[in-house]
C-alpha positions as CSV (number, residue, x, y, z in Angstrom):
1,M,41.8,-13.2,25.7
2,S,38.2,-12.2,26.0
3,S,37.9,-11.6,22.2
4,A,39.1,-15.1,21.5
5,E,36.6,-16.7,23.9
6,S,33.7,-14.7,22.4
7,K,34.0,-16.4,19.0
8,V,33.2,-19.9,17.8
9,Y,35.3,-21.6,15.2
10,R,34.8,-24.8,13.1
11,L,37.5,-27.4,12.6
12,R,37.1,-29.9,9.7
13,G,39.1,-32.9,8.5
14,I,39.6,-34.4,12.0
15,P,40.6,-38.1,12.0
16,E,37.7,-40.3,12.9
17,H,39.3,-41.9,15.9
18,L,39.9,-38.7,17.8
19,D,37.6,-37.6,20.7
20,R,37.2,-34.2,22.2
21,L,40.3,-34.5,24.4
22,G,42.3,-35.6,21.4
23,V,41.1,-32.6,19.4
24,A,42.1,-30.2,22.2
25,L,45.6,-31.8,22.4
26,L,46.0,-31.6,18.7
27,L,45.1,-28.0,18.4
28,S,47.2,-27.0,21.4
29,R,50.3,-27.8,19.3
30,F,49.4,-24.7,17.2
31,I,49.2,-22.3,20.1
32,V,52.3,-20.7,21.4
33,N,53.0,-22.1,24.9
34,G,49.5,-23.7,24.7
35,D,47.9,-26.7,26.3
36,Q,44.6,-28.5,26.1
37,G,43.0,-26.1,28.5
38,D,43.3,-23.3,25.9
39,V,40.8,-25.2,23.6
40,S,37.1,-25.7,24.5
41,V,35.4,-28.2,22.2
42,G,31.7,-27.6,22.0
43,S,30.8,-30.4,19.6
44,L,32.4,-33.2,17.7
45,A,30.5,-35.2,15.0
46,L,31.1,-37.3,11.9
47,N,30.7,-35.5,8.6
48,C,27.5,-36.1,6.6
49,E,29.1,-37.5,3.5
50,R,28.9,-41.2,4.0
51,W,29.9,-42.0,0.5
52,V,33.5,-41.0,1.0
53,N,36.2,-43.6,1.5
54,R,37.7,-41.8,4.5
55,R,35.2,-40.2,6.8
56,T,36.3,-37.4,9.1
57,K,34.8,-35.4,11.9
58,T,33.9,-31.7,12.4
59,A,34.2,-29.8,15.6
60,T,32.9,-26.5,16.9
61,L,35.2,-24.9,19.4
62,S,36.5,-21.7,21.0
63,F,39.9,-20.7,22.3
64,K,41.3,-19.0,25.4
65,K,44.5,-18.3,23.4
66,L,44.3,-18.2,19.6
67,P,46.5,-20.4,17.4
68,D,49.5,-18.4,16.0
69,I,48.2,-18.7,12.4
70,V,44.9,-17.1,13.4
71,S,46.6,-14.3,15.4
72,R,48.7,-13.4,12.4
73,D,45.8,-13.0,10.1
74,P,42.5,-12.8,12.1
75,D,40.3,-11.7,9.2
76,A,41.3,-14.5,6.8
77,G,38.1,-16.5,7.6
78,E,39.9,-19.8,7.0
79,W,43.2,-21.2,8.0
80,L,45.0,-24.5,7.1
81,L,46.7,-26.4,10.0
82,R,49.5,-28.5,8.5
83,D,51.7,-31.3,9.8
84,P,54.2,-33.2,7.7
85,T,52.9,-36.5,9.1
86,W,49.3,-35.8,8.0
87,L,47.7,-36.9,4.7
88,A,45.8,-33.6,4.5
89,P,45.6,-30.4,6.6
90,L,42.9,-29.6,9.1
91,V,40.7,-26.7,8.1
92,L,39.9,-24.1,10.7
93,D,37.3,-21.4,9.8
94,D,34.9,-19.0,11.4
95,T,32.5,-18.8,8.4
96,F,30.6,-22.1,8.8
97,I,29.8,-22.2,5.1
98,G,28.2,-25.6,4.1
99,L,27.2,-28.4,6.4
100,S,28.3,-28.5,10.0
101,P,27.1,-31.6,12.0
102,L,26.6,-30.8,15.7
103,N,26.1,-34.3,17.2
104,D,26.3,-38.0,16.5
105,V,23.4,-40.5,16.8
106,P,24.0,-44.3,17.0
107,E,23.4,-45.8,13.6
108,H,20.5,-48.1,14.8
109,E,18.7,-45.0,16.2
110,H,19.5,-42.5,13.5
111,H,16.3,-42.0,11.5
112,Y,16.1,-38.2,11.2
113,D,18.4,-35.3,10.3
114,C,17.4,-31.7,11.1
115,I,19.1,-29.2,8.9
116,V,19.2,-25.6,10.2
117,L,19.2,-22.5,7.9
118,S,19.9,-19.0,9.2
119,G,18.6,-15.7,7.8
120,L,19.7,-12.6,6.0
121,A,23.0,-11.1,6.9
122,S,23.4,-13.6,9.7
123,H,26.0,-16.1,10.9
124,P,25.2,-19.8,10.6
125,M,26.3,-20.4,14.2
126,G,26.1,-17.0,15.9
127,S,22.6,-16.2,14.8
128,W,21.3,-19.0,17.1
129,Q,23.4,-17.9,20.1
130,P,22.4,-15.4,22.8
131,H,23.9,-11.9,22.7
132,G,27.0,-11.2,24.7
133,K,30.7,-12.2,24.8
134,D,30.0,-15.7,26.2
135,K,29.5,-17.9,23.2
136,S,29.7,-21.2,25.1
137,F,26.0,-22.0,24.6
138,M,24.1,-22.7,21.4
139,W,20.7,-24.3,22.1
140,I,20.5,-26.4,19.0
141,R,23.9,-27.9,19.7
142,D,23.9,-28.1,23.5
143,A,20.2,-28.6,24.4
144,L,18.1,-30.2,21.6
145,P,20.2,-33.4,21.2
146,H,19.5,-34.2,24.8
147,L,15.8,-33.4,24.6
148,V,15.3,-35.1,21.2
149,P,18.1,-37.7,21.3
150,K,17.5,-39.5,18.0
151,V,17.9,-36.6,15.7
152,N,21.2,-35.5,14.1
153,F,21.3,-31.6,14.0
154,I,23.2,-30.0,11.1
155,L,23.9,-26.4,10.4
156,Y,23.8,-25.1,6.8
157,G,25.8,-21.9,6.2
158,Y,25.6,-19.7,3.1
159,D,26.9,-16.2,2.4
160,T,24.2,-13.5,2.6
161,K,26.1,-10.6,4.0
162,L,24.8,-7.2,3.0
163,A,27.4,-4.4,3.6
164,G,30.3,-4.6,1.3
165,S,28.9,-7.5,-0.7
166,R,29.8,-7.8,-4.4
167,S,27.4,-10.7,-5.0
168,F,24.4,-10.5,-7.3
169,Q,23.1,-13.9,-6.4
170,T,19.3,-14.5,-6.2
171,V,17.1,-16.7,-4.1
172,P,17.1,-19.4,-6.8
173,D,20.9,-19.3,-7.0
174,I,21.1,-19.9,-3.2
175,A,18.5,-22.6,-3.3
176,L,20.2,-24.5,-6.1
177,T,23.5,-24.5,-4.1
178,F,21.6,-25.8,-1.2
179,I,20.1,-28.7,-3.3
180,H,23.6,-29.6,-4.5
181,T,24.8,-29.7,-0.9
182,L,21.9,-32.0,0.0
183,Q,22.9,-34.3,-2.9
184,Q,26.5,-34.3,-1.8
185,G,25.4,-35.2,1.8
186,G,23.6,-38.3,0.5
187,W,20.0,-37.3,1.0
188,A,19.2,-37.8,-2.7
189,G,20.3,-41.5,-2.6
190,P,18.6,-44.7,-1.4
191,G,18.5,-45.4,2.3
192,S,18.8,-41.8,3.5
193,T,17.4,-40.7,6.8
194,K,14.2,-38.6,6.9
195,L,14.6,-34.8,6.9
196,I,13.3,-32.0,9.2
197,F,14.3,-28.4,8.7
198,F,14.6,-25.3,11.0
199,A,14.7,-22.1,9.0
200,H,14.9,-18.5,10.1
201,S,13.9,-15.5,8.0
202,L,15.6,-15.7,4.5
203,G,16.5,-19.3,5.3
204,G,12.8,-20.2,5.0
205,I,12.5,-18.4,1.7
206,V,15.5,-20.4,0.4
207,L,14.0,-23.6,1.7
208,K,10.7,-23.0,0.0
209,E,12.4,-22.2,-3.3
210,A,14.5,-25.4,-3.0
211,F,11.2,-27.4,-2.5
212,R,9.7,-25.7,-5.6
213,M,12.8,-26.5,-7.6
214,L,12.8,-30.1,-6.4
215,A,9.2,-30.6,-7.3
216,D,10.1,-29.8,-10.9
217,S,13.3,-31.9,-10.9
218,S,14.3,-35.5,-11.8
219,V,13.0,-38.5,-9.8
220,R,16.4,-38.8,-8.0
221,D,16.4,-35.2,-6.8
222,E,12.7,-35.5,-5.8
223,L,13.7,-38.1,-3.2
224,I,14.9,-35.2,-1.1
225,L,11.4,-33.8,-1.2
226,N,9.8,-37.1,-0.5
227,R,12.0,-37.7,2.6
228,T,11.1,-34.3,4.1
229,R,8.7,-34.8,7.1
230,G,8.3,-31.2,8.2
231,A,9.8,-27.9,9.1
232,I,9.7,-25.2,11.7
233,F,9.8,-21.7,10.2
234,F,11.0,-18.8,12.4
235,G,9.9,-15.4,11.2
236,V,9.7,-16.4,7.5
237,P,7.7,-13.9,5.5
238,S,4.9,-14.9,3.2
239,Q,4.7,-11.3,1.9
240,G,7.4,-8.9,0.6
241,L,9.6,-7.2,3.2
242,D,10.0,-3.4,3.8
243,V,13.7,-3.1,3.2
244,S,13.8,0.7,2.9
245,D,16.2,1.1,5.8
246,L,18.7,-1.1,4.0
247,Q,18.9,1.1,0.9
248,I,21.5,3.6,2.2
249,M,23.8,0.7,3.1
250,L,23.4,-1.0,-0.3
251,Q,24.1,2.0,-2.5
252,G,26.1,0.9,-5.5
253,Q,26.1,-2.8,-4.6
254,P,24.9,-5.5,-6.9
255,N,22.8,-7.2,-4.2
256,K,20.6,-4.1,-4.0
257,D,19.0,-5.0,-7.3
258,A,19.3,-8.8,-6.9
259,L,18.7,-10.6,-3.6
260,V,17.3,-7.6,-1.6
261,K,15.0,-6.4,-4.3
262,E,13.7,-9.9,-4.9
263,I,12.5,-10.3,-1.3
264,S,11.2,-6.7,-1.0
265,N,7.6,-5.6,-1.1
266,E,8.4,-4.2,-4.6
267,S,8.5,-7.8,-6.0
268,P,5.8,-10.4,-6.1
269,F,8.4,-13.2,-5.7
270,I,7.7,-14.1,-2.1
271,E,3.9,-14.2,-2.5
272,V,4.0,-16.3,-5.6
273,L,6.5,-18.7,-3.9
274,E,4.2,-19.0,-0.9
275,E,1.3,-20.2,-3.2
276,Q,3.5,-22.7,-4.9
277,F,5.0,-24.0,-1.6
278,S,1.6,-24.4,0.0
279,G,0.6,-26.8,-2.8
280,I,3.8,-28.8,-2.6
281,S,3.8,-29.1,1.2
282,H,0.1,-30.3,1.1
283,L,0.9,-33.0,-1.5
284,Q,3.9,-34.2,0.5
285,R,1.9,-34.2,3.7
286,M,4.5,-32.2,5.5
287,K,4.0,-31.2,9.2
288,L,4.8,-27.4,9.3
289,L,5.0,-25.1,12.3
290,W,5.2,-21.3,12.0
291,A,6.9,-19.1,14.7
292,Y,6.2,-15.4,14.8
293,E,7.8,-12.4,16.6
294,T,5.8,-10.0,18.8
295,E,8.5,-7.3,19.4
296,T,9.6,-4.5,17.1
297,T,13.0,-4.8,15.4
298,P,15.4,-1.8,15.4
299,T,16.0,-0.4,11.9
300,V,19.5,0.1,10.4
301,I,21.1,3.5,10.9
302,V,24.7,4.8,10.5
303,A,26.4,5.4,13.9
304,D,30.0,6.3,14.3
305,G,30.6,5.5,10.6
306,K,29.2,2.0,11.0
307,Y,25.8,0.4,10.1
308,K,24.0,-0.7,13.2
309,R,20.5,-1.9,14.0
310,S,19.8,0.8,16.6
311,G,17.2,3.0,14.9
312,P,13.5,3.3,15.5
313,G,11.7,0.0,16.0
314,T,9.5,-1.5,13.3
315,V,7.6,-4.7,12.8
316,F,9.9,-6.6,10.5
317,V,7.8,-9.6,9.8
318,S,4.2,-9.4,11.0
319,P,2.4,-12.4,12.6
320,L,0.1,-12.6,9.5
321,S,3.1,-12.7,7.2
322,A,5.1,-15.1,9.3
323,T,2.2,-17.6,9.5
324,S,0.5,-16.9,6.2
325,Q,-2.5,-15.9,8.4
326,R,-2.6,-19.2,10.2
327,C,-2.4,-17.4,13.5
328,N,-6.1,-16.5,12.9
329,F,-7.5,-19.8,11.6
330,E,-5.0,-22.5,12.7
331,P,-3.3,-21.3,15.9
332,G,-2.2,-24.8,16.8
333,S,0.4,-24.7,14.0
334,T,1.9,-21.5,15.2
335,I,4.4,-20.5,18.0
336,Q,4.4,-17.0,19.5
337,I,7.9,-15.8,20.5
338,N,8.0,-12.5,22.4
339,A,11.2,-11.2,20.9
340,N,12.3,-9.1,17.8
341,H,13.1,-10.7,14.5
342,S,16.8,-11.3,15.3
343,D,16.4,-12.4,18.9
344,M,13.5,-14.8,18.3
345,V,16.1,-17.6,17.7
346,K,18.6,-16.6,20.3
347,F,17.6,-18.7,23.3
348,S,19.6,-18.6,26.5
349,P,20.2,-21.7,28.8
350,G,17.1,-22.7,30.6
351,S,14.7,-20.9,28.2
352,K,11.2,-22.4,28.3
353,L,11.1,-21.8,24.5
354,I,13.8,-24.5,24.0
355,D,11.5,-27.0,25.8
356,R,8.6,-25.8,23.7
357,I,10.5,-26.2,20.4
358,A,11.8,-29.7,21.5
359,Y,8.2,-30.8,22.3
360,K,6.9,-29.6,19.0
361,L,9.7,-31.3,17.2
362,Q,9.2,-34.6,19.0
363,D,5.5,-34.4,18.3
364,M,6.3,-33.8,14.6
365,L,8.5,-36.9,14.6
366,N,5.9,-39.0,16.3
367,G,3.3,-37.9,13.8
368,A,5.6,-38.8,10.9
369,T,6.1,-42.3,12.3
370,E,2.4,-42.9,12.6
371,E,1.9,-41.9,9.0
372,A,4.7,-44.0,7.7
373,G,2.5,-47.0,7.2
374,E,-0.1,-45.0,5.3
375,E,2.6,-43.5,3.0
376,A,3.9,-46.9,2.1
377,S,0.6,-48.0,0.7
378,E,-0.2,-44.9,-1.3
379,P,1.6,-43.9,-4.5
380,S,3.4,-40.6,-4.1
381,P,4.1,-38.2,-6.9
382,G,7.7,-39.5,-6.8
383,M,6.6,-43.1,-7.2
384,M,4.3,-42.1,-10.1
385,A,7.3,-40.5,-11.8
386,A,9.2,-43.7,-11.6
387,S,7.1,-45.2,-14.3
388,Q,6.9,-43.5,-17.7
389,I,4.3,-44.1,-20.4
390,E,5.5,-44.0,-24.0
391,S,2.4,-42.6,-25.9
392,H,3.3,-44.4,-29.1
393,S,3.6,-47.8,-27.5
394,T,1.9,-50.0,-24.9
395,Q,5.2,-50.6,-23.1
396,I,5.6,-49.3,-19.5
397,V,9.2,-48.4,-18.7
398,V,10.0,-49.2,-15.1
399,N,12.9,-47.5,-13.4
400,H,14.9,-50.5,-12.1
401,V,16.8,-49.9,-8.9
402,D,19.1,-52.4,-7.4
403,P,17.9,-52.8,-3.7
404,A,21.3,-54.1,-2.7
405,V,22.8,-50.6,-2.8
406,D,20.5,-49.5,0.0
407,P,22.1,-49.9,3.4
408,D,18.6,-50.8,4.8
409,F,18.6,-53.8,2.5
410,W,21.2,-55.5,4.7
411,D,19.6,-56.9,7.9
412,I,22.4,-56.4,10.5
413,H,20.9,-59.0,12.9
414,S,20.8,-61.7,10.2
415,I,24.4,-61.0,9.2
416,I,25.6,-61.2,12.8
417,G,23.7,-64.4,13.3
418,A,25.2,-65.9,10.1
419,I,28.8,-65.2,11.1
420,H,28.6,-65.7,14.9
421,A,29.9,-69.0,16.3
422,P,28.3,-70.0,19.6
423,E,31.5,-71.7,20.7
424,R,33.5,-68.5,20.3
425,D,33.6,-67.7,24.0
426,S,33.8,-71.3,25.4
427,R,37.6,-71.1,25.7
428,L,37.4,-68.0,27.8
429,E,35.0,-69.7,30.2
430,Q,37.4,-72.7,30.5
431,I,40.4,-70.6,31.5
432,D,41.2,-70.5,35.3
433,I,40.6,-67.3,37.2
434,A,43.8,-65.6,38.4
435,A,44.6,-66.3,42.1
436,G,44.5,-63.5,44.5
437,H,46.4,-60.4,43.4
438,S,48.7,-62.2,41.0
439,F,48.5,-59.7,38.2
440,V,47.9,-56.4,40.0
441,W,51.4,-55.3,39.1
442,A,50.2,-54.9,35.5
443,F,48.2,-51.8,36.5
444,E,50.4,-50.6,39.3
445,K,53.8,-50.5,37.5
446,S,54.0,-47.8,34.8
447,S,57.1,-49.4,33.4
448,V,54.9,-52.3,32.1
449,G,53.2,-49.8,29.8
450,L,49.8,-51.3,29.9
451,T,47.9,-48.4,31.3
452,S,49.4,-45.9,28.9
453,W,48.7,-48.2,25.9
454,L,45.0,-48.5,26.9
455,Q,44.7,-44.7,26.7
456,N,46.6,-43.9,23.6
457,D,46.3,-45.0,19.9
458,E,49.3,-47.4,19.6
459,K,48.3,-50.4,17.6
460,L,49.5,-53.4,19.6
461,F,50.5,-54.5,23.1
462,W,52.5,-57.7,22.8
463,I,52.4,-60.2,25.6
464,S,54.6,-63.3,25.3
465,G,55.7,-66.2,27.5
466,K,56.6,-69.8,27.7
467,P,53.9,-72.5,27.3
468,A,51.8,-72.9,30.5
469,S,53.3,-69.7,32.0
470,G,49.8,-68.2,32.5
471,K,49.3,-66.0,29.4
472,S,45.7,-67.1,29.0
473,T,45.0,-66.6,32.7
474,F,46.6,-63.1,32.4
475,M,44.5,-62.2,29.4
476,K,41.3,-63.3,31.1
477,Y,42.3,-61.2,34.1
478,L,42.7,-58.1,31.9
479,H,39.5,-58.9,30.1
480,N,37.4,-59.1,33.3
481,N,39.2,-56.4,35.4
482,P,37.2,-53.2,35.8
483,F,40.5,-51.2,35.7
484,T,40.7,-52.1,32.0
485,T,37.3,-50.5,31.4
486,D,38.3,-47.4,33.4
487,Y,41.5,-46.8,31.4
488,L,39.5,-47.2,28.2
489,R,37.1,-44.4,29.2
490,P,38.6,-41.9,26.8
491,W,37.8,-44.2,23.9
492,R,34.4,-45.1,25.1
493,R,33.2,-41.6,24.5
494,S,33.5,-42.3,20.8
495,A,30.3,-43.5,19.0
496,N,32.5,-46.0,17.2
497,F,34.1,-47.6,20.3
498,V,34.2,-51.4,20.1
499,R,35.7,-53.9,22.5
500,A,36.2,-57.3,20.8
501,T,38.0,-60.4,22.0
502,F,38.9,-63.8,20.6
503,F,40.7,-66.6,22.5
504,F,42.4,-69.3,20.3
505,H,42.0,-72.9,21.5
506,H,44.3,-75.4,19.7
507,R,42.3,-78.3,21.1
508,G,38.9,-76.8,20.2
509,T,36.7,-76.8,17.1
510,A,37.8,-75.5,13.7
511,I,36.2,-72.1,14.5
512,Q,38.2,-71.8,17.8
513,K,41.6,-72.4,16.2
514,S,41.4,-70.9,12.7
515,L,41.9,-67.6,11.0
516,E,38.3,-67.8,9.8
517,G,37.1,-68.1,13.4
518,L,39.1,-65.1,14.3
519,Y,37.6,-63.0,11.5
520,R,34.1,-64.1,12.2
521,G,34.4,-63.6,15.9
522,I,35.8,-60.1,15.7
523,L,33.5,-59.0,12.9
524,S,30.4,-60.2,14.7
525,Q,31.3,-58.2,17.8
526,V,32.1,-55.1,15.7
527,L,28.8,-55.2,13.9
528,K,26.9,-55.9,17.1
529,Q,28.5,-53.0,19.1
530,A,28.8,-50.5,16.2
531,P,26.1,-51.4,13.6
532,Q,27.1,-48.3,11.5
533,S,30.3,-50.1,10.6
534,I,28.4,-52.2,8.1
535,L,28.9,-49.3,5.7
536,A,32.6,-50.2,5.6
537,I,31.8,-53.6,4.1
538,Q,28.6,-52.8,2.2
539,S,30.4,-52.7,-1.1
540,R,31.7,-56.2,-0.6
541,L,28.2,-57.4,0.4
542,V,26.7,-55.8,-2.7
543,Q,29.3,-57.5,-5.0
544,A,28.6,-60.9,-3.4
545,Y,24.8,-60.4,-3.7
546,Q,24.9,-59.3,-7.3
547,A,27.2,-62.3,-8.2
548,A,24.7,-64.7,-6.5
549,V,21.8,-63.1,-8.4
550,R,23.6,-63.6,-11.7
551,A,24.8,-67.1,-10.9
552,K,21.2,-68.3,-9.9
553,N,19.5,-66.3,-12.7
554,L,17.3,-64.5,-10.1
555,G,15.4,-61.3,-10.8
556,S,13.5,-58.5,-9.1
557,L,10.0,-57.2,-8.8
558,S,10.5,-54.3,-11.2
559,H,12.0,-56.6,-13.9
560,D,9.1,-59.1,-13.3
561,L,6.5,-56.4,-13.6
562,E,8.1,-55.1,-16.9
563,A,8.0,-58.7,-18.3
564,L,4.4,-59.1,-17.0
565,V,3.2,-56.0,-18.8
566,A,4.8,-57.1,-22.0
567,F,3.5,-60.7,-21.7
568,C,-0.1,-59.6,-21.0
569,K,0.0,-56.8,-23.6
570,I,-1.5,-54.4,-21.1
571,T,-2.5,-50.9,-22.3
572,P,-1.2,-48.4,-19.7
573,N,-3.7,-46.1,-18.1
574,A,-4.1,-44.3,-14.8
575,E,-5.6,-47.3,-13.0
576,T,-2.8,-49.6,-14.2
577,L,-0.1,-47.2,-13.1
578,G,-1.7,-46.8,-9.7
579,Q,-1.8,-50.6,-9.2
580,L,1.8,-51.1,-10.5
581,N,3.1,-48.4,-8.1
582,K,1.3,-50.2,-5.2
583,V,3.0,-53.4,-6.1
584,L,6.4,-51.7,-6.5
585,G,6.0,-50.6,-2.9
586,C,6.5,-54.2,-1.9
587,E,10.1,-54.2,-3.1
588,M,11.6,-53.6,0.3
589,P,14.6,-55.2,2.1
590,L,14.4,-58.9,2.5
591,K,11.0,-59.1,0.7
592,A,12.2,-59.8,-2.8
593,F,9.4,-60.7,-5.3
594,R,10.7,-64.1,-6.1
595,T,11.1,-65.1,-2.5
596,I,7.6,-64.0,-1.6
597,V,5.8,-65.4,-4.6
598,I,7.7,-67.7,-6.9
599,E,9.2,-70.1,-4.4
600,P,6.0,-70.9,-2.5
601,M,4.0,-71.3,-5.8
602,L,6.7,-73.5,-7.4
603,S,6.9,-75.7,-4.2
604,T,3.2,-76.3,-4.2
605,G,2.9,-77.0,-7.9
606,A,0.7,-74.0,-8.5
607,T,2.9,-73.2,-11.5
608,D,5.8,-74.9,-13.2
609,S,7.4,-72.0,-15.0
610,D,8.1,-68.3,-14.5
611,E,6.1,-67.4,-17.6
612,D,3.1,-69.2,-16.3
613,L,3.6,-67.6,-12.9
614,L,3.5,-64.1,-14.3
615,H,0.2,-64.9,-16.0
616,H,-1.2,-65.7,-12.5
617,V,0.3,-62.9,-10.5
618,Y,-1.1,-59.8,-12.2
619,P,-4.7,-60.4,-11.3
620,L,-3.6,-61.0,-7.7
621,R,-1.6,-57.8,-7.3
622,D,-3.9,-56.4,-4.6
623,T,-3.6,-59.6,-2.6
624,L,0.2,-59.4,-2.9
625,L,0.1,-55.9,-1.4
626,A,-2.1,-57.0,1.4
627,V,0.2,-59.9,2.3
628,Y,3.2,-57.6,2.3
629,N,1.6,-55.1,4.6
630,K,1.0,-57.7,7.2
631,D,3.5,-58.1,10.0
632,R,6.6,-60.0,8.8
633,S,5.9,-62.8,11.2
634,D,2.5,-63.4,9.5
635,T,3.9,-63.6,6.0
636,P,4.1,-67.4,5.7
637,S,0.4,-67.7,6.8
638,G,-0.6,-65.3,4.1
639,L,1.1,-67.1,1.2
640,P,-1.5,-69.8,0.7
641,A,-3.9,-67.1,-0.4
642,F,-2.0,-67.0,-3.6
643,Q,-2.3,-70.7,-4.1
644,E,-6.0,-70.7,-3.5
645,M,-6.7,-67.9,-6.0
646,A,-4.2,-69.1,-8.6
């Protein structure tokens, strides 16, 4: 029993509607004579891949009694839990390879993802947990989401075991797989959240190599680099490591001459990488923090036929190497941790270091927010790459991106305002309040079935009766009764919980008695209570938007700029590219070029054709940028400036 409780597992493919209790009940079916008390769910969060049609959840959990399939083959690493009624099996594993989200953040508050990379020969989950058999606490999962509540923390696991390994992968191989995982998670696409990284030991080397590769990659992949706001490196060397104690363990293994040799002091790989990374991080204006250890780390020896870190202590990564000498000239960017190389990330509950890391992380996020305005007005290397100069021609090729595919393009408040009908709730207000204790029986009698329905996932609860028998009064009673809220508590734990109502009124307006009114009423409540649900209908919105653009012959800023350059026969140079990139920064949600410029100028008679307009706009490009950078509420007052200068 103790061995089961001392290990953490991951469960993937969980249906989106299930909460922690539902997961425990589901897994208890696979335990012989088990119940929900045999399963302890440490976290439950939506998967990172938003592009999939059917999103699922991932849980981290432990068992008091192991599922039968695990007991039969405890070393398998991965087990499929099947049920004939399921579309796909659940996947239980103890390897944590790939992405493992640890918490959910409400969509309207979700601006940052923090991806966590562990080190050499470590476990993606266990390396961040205290020593001992009790594995119920992991500080990134259980403490940081409460201290820094608007960040989604995600583990990234990769295979770097040493003993018995047959792998000859190198740091670039691991980094490339990491980049592919980030692409799959959606961080290379438009509208992605900003990125922060935690990296320990080898994980930091992999992260630096990934940044180096991204800097040399396509514009699309470089979006990952541009969205990175910072990182905290824990014991990440900037000089080669002394791995002599590992040699006896790696005899005859391919990783001895591949990964291990690459990071050793026999290779210049790490030092060269550090130089390249320093330049990239400076250009990207990343906020970086460097944590270093101040206790010696036991070396690897053979004890009782097993390899153990119980030999003489050594300084595995020195403060100078872990901080690239910043501990001497920039101590404010460093964090001293009085532990050895392994224990420096194994914080126990109540550790002051957790609060310190949380404070540093929050300060990093605050600094990134303050710099966001400056970044929007300055062309980044990624923005410069979006325009290409053909040396044999004066044409500038602009990379056209449809803004409608970006979720941020769709203003949720405007959508809700457009479909909401003010008279939706007037019928509810007109219904009489139930007299006395008329309907108390609905909650008191289990035979009615109402209380059990409120707590389970059955689709409908049908209430019928003769005209004027009190159905509407009964529904209002249920709607307003606090017992209804209490019985819905298991559902309210879900980030996607929505409570929506609609009362038909056959003597009311068209909205109050039509199917359209029902759709608009329910949809407006869903979007207001769960803004993230707009992703479910975004494809329909994009189709409608694109159809409207084609029907009205509208354009976009990037297309207008391309036409402008061709019309004015402009020879591209560094200054021109800089100005074009500044103007391209104006193509943001709800600020389309034609709405800002064309409509006001056409309405005032400043121009009578698009072609004439383009002739006027190019000399005013800096004014256009200044108007856009003003507060949105000031935009109308800024538009006459175009008219005066035209």
